[in-house]
Biotite code that builds the C-alpha atoms (Angstrom):
import biotite.structure as struc

atoms = struc.array([
    struc.Atom([93.276, 6.049, 32.009], chain_id="A", res_id=1, res_name="UNK", atom_name="CA", element="C"),
    struc.Atom([95.213, 3.238, 33.153], chain_id="A", res_id=2, res_name="UNK", atom_name="CA", element="C"),
    struc.Atom([93.752, -0.057, 34.222], chain_id="A", res_id=3, res_name="UNK", atom_name="CA", element="C"),
    struc.Atom([93.444, -0.946, 37.931], chain_id="A", res_id=4, res_name="UNK", atom_name="CA", element="C"),
    struc.Atom([95.050, -4.422, 39.014], chain_id="A", res_id=5, res_name="UNK", atom_name="CA", element="C"),
    struc.Atom([93.979, -7.142, 41.469], chain_id="A", res_id=6, res_name="UNK", atom_name="CA", element="C"),
    struc.Atom([96.164, -6.462, 44.696], chain_id="A", res_id=7, res_name="UNK", atom_name="CA", element="C"),
    struc.Atom([95.820, -2.479, 44.846], chain_id="A", res_id=8, res_name="UNK", atom_name="CA", element="C"),
    struc.Atom([94.462, -0.689, 47.808], chain_id="A", res_id=9, res_name="UNK", atom_name="CA", element="C"),
    struc.Atom([92.592, 2.473, 47.063], chain_id="A", res_id=10, res_name="UNK", atom_name="CA", element="C"),
    struc.Atom([90.959, 4.707, 49.395], chain_id="A", res_id=11, res_name="UNK", atom_name="CA", element="C"),
    struc.Atom([87.415, 5.277, 48.448], chain_id="A", res_id=12, res_name="UNK", atom_name="CA", element="C"),
    struc.Atom([84.889, 7.988, 48.952], chain_id="A", res_id=13, res_name="UNK", atom_name="CA", element="C"),
    struc.Atom([81.678, 6.148, 47.556], chain_id="A", res_id=14, res_name="UNK", atom_name="CA", element="C"),
    struc.Atom([80.289, 3.842, 47.902], chain_id="A", res_id=15, res_name="UNK", atom_name="CA", element="C"),
    struc.Atom([80.175, 3.551, 51.738], chain_id="A", res_id=16, res_name="UNK", atom_name="CA", element="C"),
    struc.Atom([80.596, 0.977, 54.133], chain_id="A", res_id=17, res_name="UNK", atom_name="CA", element="C"),
    struc.Atom([77.389, 0.391, 55.511], chain_id="A", res_id=18, res_name="UNK", atom_name="CA", element="C"),
    struc.Atom([76.087, 3.653, 57.164], chain_id="A", res_id=19, res_name="UNK", atom_name="CA", element="C"),
    struc.Atom([79.655, 5.126, 57.604], chain_id="A", res_id=20, res_name="UNK", atom_name="CA", element="C"),
    struc.Atom([79.976, 8.983, 57.398], chain_id="A", res_id=21, res_name="UNK", atom_name="CA", element="C"),
    struc.Atom([83.357, 8.502, 55.714], chain_id="A", res_id=22, res_name="UNK", atom_name="CA", element="C"),
    struc.Atom([85.199, 6.535, 53.020], chain_id="A", res_id=23, res_name="UNK", atom_name="CA", element="C"),
    struc.Atom([87.146, 3.477, 53.203], chain_id="A", res_id=24, res_name="UNK", atom_name="CA", element="C"),
    struc.Atom([90.159, 1.598, 52.151], chain_id="A", res_id=25, res_name="UNK", atom_name="CA", element="C"),
    struc.Atom([89.394, -1.203, 49.660], chain_id="A", res_id=26, res_name="UNK", atom_name="CA", element="C"),
    struc.Atom([91.469, -4.249, 48.015], chain_id="A", res_id=27, res_name="UNK", atom_name="CA", element="C"),
    struc.Atom([90.809, -4.821, 44.416], chain_id="A", res_id=28, res_name="UNK", atom_name="CA", element="C"),
    struc.Atom([90.480, -8.405, 43.955], chain_id="A", res_id=29, res_name="UNK", atom_name="CA", element="C"),
    struc.Atom([89.283, -8.575, 40.451], chain_id="A", res_id=30, res_name="UNK", atom_name="CA", element="C"),
    struc.Atom([89.150, -6.825, 37.284], chain_id="A", res_id=31, res_name="UNK", atom_name="CA", element="C"),
    struc.Atom([86.292, -7.583, 34.538], chain_id="A", res_id=32, res_name="UNK", atom_name="CA", element="C"),
    struc.Atom([87.780, -6.346, 31.340], chain_id="A", res_id=33, res_name="UNK", atom_name="CA", element="C"),
    struc.Atom([84.644, -6.920, 29.352], chain_id="A", res_id=34, res_name="UNK", atom_name="CA", element="C"),
    struc.Atom([82.149, -5.200, 31.914], chain_id="A", res_id=35, res_name="UNK", atom_name="CA", element="C"),
    struc.Atom([84.645, -2.448, 32.986], chain_id="A", res_id=36, res_name="UNK", atom_name="CA", element="C"),
    struc.Atom([84.222, -3.228, 36.451], chain_id="A", res_id=37, res_name="UNK", atom_name="CA", element="C"),
    struc.Atom([86.303, -4.063, 39.633], chain_id="A", res_id=38, res_name="UNK", atom_name="CA", element="C"),
    struc.Atom([85.405, -6.189, 42.474], chain_id="A", res_id=39, res_name="UNK", atom_name="CA", element="C"),
    struc.Atom([86.356, -4.519, 45.555], chain_id="A", res_id=40, res_name="UNK", atom_name="CA", element="C"),
    struc.Atom([86.356, -5.929, 49.457], chain_id="A", res_id=41, res_name="UNK", atom_name="CA", element="C"),
    struc.Atom([86.360, -3.027, 51.873], chain_id="A", res_id=42, res_name="UNK", atom_name="CA", element="C"),
    struc.Atom([89.084, -2.368, 54.723], chain_id="A", res_id=43, res_name="UNK", atom_name="CA", element="C"),
    struc.Atom([88.144, -1.621, 58.069], chain_id="A", res_id=44, res_name="UNK", atom_name="CA", element="C"),
    struc.Atom([89.859, -0.724, 61.433], chain_id="A", res_id=45, res_name="UNK", atom_name="CA", element="C"),
    struc.Atom([87.602, -2.998, 63.574], chain_id="A", res_id=46, res_name="UNK", atom_name="CA", element="C"),
    struc.Atom([86.372, -6.529, 62.685], chain_id="A", res_id=47, res_name="UNK", atom_name="CA", element="C"),
    struc.Atom([82.795, -7.011, 62.188], chain_id="A", res_id=48, res_name="UNK", atom_name="CA", element="C"),
    struc.Atom([82.710, -10.776, 61.283], chain_id="A", res_id=49, res_name="UNK", atom_name="CA", element="C"),
    struc.Atom([84.149, -13.783, 62.149], chain_id="A", res_id=50, res_name="UNK", atom_name="CA", element="C"),
    struc.Atom([85.807, -14.568, 58.986], chain_id="A", res_id=51, res_name="UNK", atom_name="CA", element="C"),
    struc.Atom([87.590, -11.187, 58.299], chain_id="A", res_id=52, res_name="UNK", atom_name="CA", element="C"),
    struc.Atom([91.128, -11.079, 57.901], chain_id="A", res_id=53, res_name="UNK", atom_name="CA", element="C"),
    struc.Atom([93.498, -9.449, 60.158], chain_id="A", res_id=54, res_name="UNK", atom_name="CA", element="C"),
    struc.Atom([96.216, -7.342, 58.276], chain_id="A", res_id=55, res_name="UNK", atom_name="CA", element="C"),
    struc.Atom([98.935, -6.690, 60.783], chain_id="A", res_id=56, res_name="UNK", atom_name="CA", element="C"),
    struc.Atom([101.272, -3.905, 60.256], chain_id="A", res_id=57, res_name="UNK", atom_name="CA", element="C"),
    struc.Atom([103.796, -6.184, 61.371], chain_id="A", res_id=58, res_name="UNK", atom_name="CA", element="C"),
    struc.Atom([103.518, -8.432, 58.592], chain_id="A", res_id=59, res_name="UNK", atom_name="CA", element="C"),
    struc.Atom([106.415, -8.274, 55.508], chain_id="A", res_id=60, res_name="UNK", atom_name="CA", element="C"),
    struc.Atom([104.795, -6.414, 52.829], chain_id="A", res_id=61, res_name="UNK", atom_name="CA", element="C"),
    struc.Atom([102.421, -4.180, 54.856], chain_id="A", res_id=62, res_name="UNK", atom_name="CA", element="C"),
    struc.Atom([104.452, -0.957, 54.202], chain_id="A", res_id=63, res_name="UNK", atom_name="CA", element="C"),
    struc.Atom([103.811, -1.006, 50.394], chain_id="A", res_id=64, res_name="UNK", atom_name="CA", element="C"),
    struc.Atom([99.777, -1.332, 51.270], chain_id="A", res_id=65, res_name="UNK", atom_name="CA", element="C"),
    struc.Atom([99.323, 2.682, 52.034], chain_id="A", res_id=66, res_name="UNK", atom_name="CA", element="C"),
    struc.Atom([97.398, 1.419, 55.141], chain_id="A", res_id=67, res_name="UNK", atom_name="CA", element="C"),
    struc.Atom([98.618, 2.996, 58.480], chain_id="A", res_id=68, res_name="UNK", atom_name="CA", element="C"),
    struc.Atom([98.065, 0.628, 61.002], chain_id="A", res_id=69, res_name="UNK", atom_name="CA", element="C"),
    struc.Atom([96.320, -2.916, 61.543], chain_id="A", res_id=70, res_name="UNK", atom_name="CA", element="C"),
    struc.Atom([93.230, -3.543, 59.621], chain_id="A", res_id=71, res_name="UNK", atom_name="CA", element="C"),
    struc.Atom([90.578, -5.887, 58.570], chain_id="A", res_id=72, res_name="UNK", atom_name="CA", element="C"),
    struc.Atom([89.697, -7.047, 55.038], chain_id="A", res_id=73, res_name="UNK", atom_name="CA", element="C"),
    struc.Atom([86.179, -7.793, 55.308], chain_id="A", res_id=74, res_name="UNK", atom_name="CA", element="C"),
    struc.Atom([85.098, -10.979, 53.328], chain_id="A", res_id=75, res_name="UNK", atom_name="CA", element="C"),
    struc.Atom([81.337, -10.112, 53.377], chain_id="A", res_id=76, res_name="UNK", atom_name="CA", element="C"),
    struc.Atom([81.878, -6.598, 52.007], chain_id="A", res_id=77, res_name="UNK", atom_name="CA", element="C"),
    struc.Atom([82.566, -7.273, 48.421], chain_id="A", res_id=78, res_name="UNK", atom_name="CA", element="C"),
    struc.Atom([80.902, -5.198, 45.613], chain_id="A", res_id=79, res_name="UNK", atom_name="CA", element="C"),
    struc.Atom([81.249, -4.412, 41.935], chain_id="A", res_id=80, res_name="UNK", atom_name="CA", element="C"),
    struc.Atom([81.963, -0.906, 40.864], chain_id="A", res_id=81, res_name="UNK", atom_name="CA", element="C"),
    struc.Atom([82.880, 0.720, 37.806], chain_id="A", res_id=82, res_name="UNK", atom_name="CA", element="C"),
    struc.Atom([86.633, 1.557, 36.880], chain_id="A", res_id=83, res_name="UNK", atom_name="CA", element="C"),
    struc.Atom([85.227, 5.123, 36.274], chain_id="A", res_id=84, res_name="UNK", atom_name="CA", element="C"),
    struc.Atom([83.669, 5.168, 39.663], chain_id="A", res_id=85, res_name="UNK", atom_name="CA", element="C"),
    struc.Atom([87.194, 4.004, 41.052], chain_id="A", res_id=86, res_name="UNK", atom_name="CA", element="C"),
    struc.Atom([88.966, 6.559, 39.341], chain_id="A", res_id=87, res_name="UNK", atom_name="CA", element="C"),
    struc.Atom([86.722, 9.442, 40.268], chain_id="A", res_id=88, res_name="UNK", atom_name="CA", element="C"),
    struc.Atom([85.759, 8.547, 43.882], chain_id="A", res_id=89, res_name="UNK", atom_name="CA", element="C"),
    struc.Atom([89.133, 7.047, 44.669], chain_id="A", res_id=90, res_name="UNK", atom_name="CA", element="C"),
    struc.Atom([92.746, 7.792, 45.298], chain_id="A", res_id=91, res_name="UNK", atom_name="CA", element="C"),
    struc.Atom([95.321, 4.784, 44.656], chain_id="A", res_id=92, res_name="UNK", atom_name="CA", element="C"),
    struc.Atom([97.154, 4.214, 48.079], chain_id="A", res_id=93, res_name="UNK", atom_name="CA", element="C"),
    struc.Atom([99.249, 1.017, 47.776], chain_id="A", res_id=94, res_name="UNK", atom_name="CA", element="C"),
    struc.Atom([99.337, -2.840, 46.850], chain_id="A", res_id=95, res_name="UNK", atom_name="CA", element="C"),
    struc.Atom([99.716, -6.268, 48.839], chain_id="A", res_id=96, res_name="UNK", atom_name="CA", element="C"),
    struc.Atom([103.005, -7.561, 48.426], chain_id="A", res_id=97, res_name="UNK", atom_name="CA", element="C"),
    struc.Atom([105.151, -9.811, 50.349], chain_id="A", res_id=98, res_name="UNK", atom_name="CA", element="C"),
    struc.Atom([103.673, -12.089, 52.987], chain_id="A", res_id=99, res_name="UNK", atom_name="CA", element="C"),
    struc.Atom([100.848, -9.849, 53.375], chain_id="A", res_id=100, res_name="UNK", atom_name="CA", element="C"),
    struc.Atom([100.028, -10.838, 49.520], chain_id="A", res_id=101, res_name="UNK", atom_name="CA", element="C"),
    struc.Atom([100.256, -14.441, 50.471], chain_id="A", res_id=102, res_name="UNK", atom_name="CA", element="C"),
    struc.Atom([98.129, -14.178, 53.703], chain_id="A", res_id=103, res_name="UNK", atom_name="CA", element="C"),
    struc.Atom([95.544, -12.352, 51.812], chain_id="A", res_id=104, res_name="UNK", atom_name="CA", element="C"),
    struc.Atom([95.464, -14.752, 48.606], chain_id="A", res_id=105, res_name="UNK", atom_name="CA", element="C"),
    struc.Atom([95.291, -17.886, 50.912], chain_id="A", res_id=106, res_name="UNK", atom_name="CA", element="C"),
    struc.Atom([92.475, -16.351, 52.724], chain_id="A", res_id=107, res_name="UNK", atom_name="CA", element="C"),
    struc.Atom([90.645, -15.237, 49.442], chain_id="A", res_id=108, res_name="UNK", atom_name="CA", element="C"),
    struc.Atom([91.295, -18.662, 47.950], chain_id="A", res_id=109, res_name="UNK", atom_name="CA", element="C"),
    struc.Atom([92.750, -17.441, 45.118], chain_id="A", res_id=110, res_name="UNK", atom_name="CA", element="C"),
    struc.Atom([95.664, -15.401, 43.279], chain_id="A", res_id=111, res_name="UNK", atom_name="CA", element="C"),
    struc.Atom([95.343, -11.594, 43.676], chain_id="A", res_id=112, res_name="UNK", atom_name="CA", element="C"),
])
């Protein structure tokens, strides 16, 4: 099983965002080698909190993300899951790159 990397975007069936009846896209923000966990942040099409980051389809690098349209990276929806769970319940879709990656890192406050 290959290791996931920060900056990758996956579609994850579980865990679910709130009471959503369907899975969501997530961004891997950290990989914890010792514990075998990754920290993920949910991505949604509608903003829920004032500090969400708008991911615009017009931003350079968006096409590499695997997202289909404008979305929001949810700051208050960060969770740790196991790498095993990521691979069994998720599917790799893309990664942040270019100007989009810079915007995410500036908003997050750290390199991804």
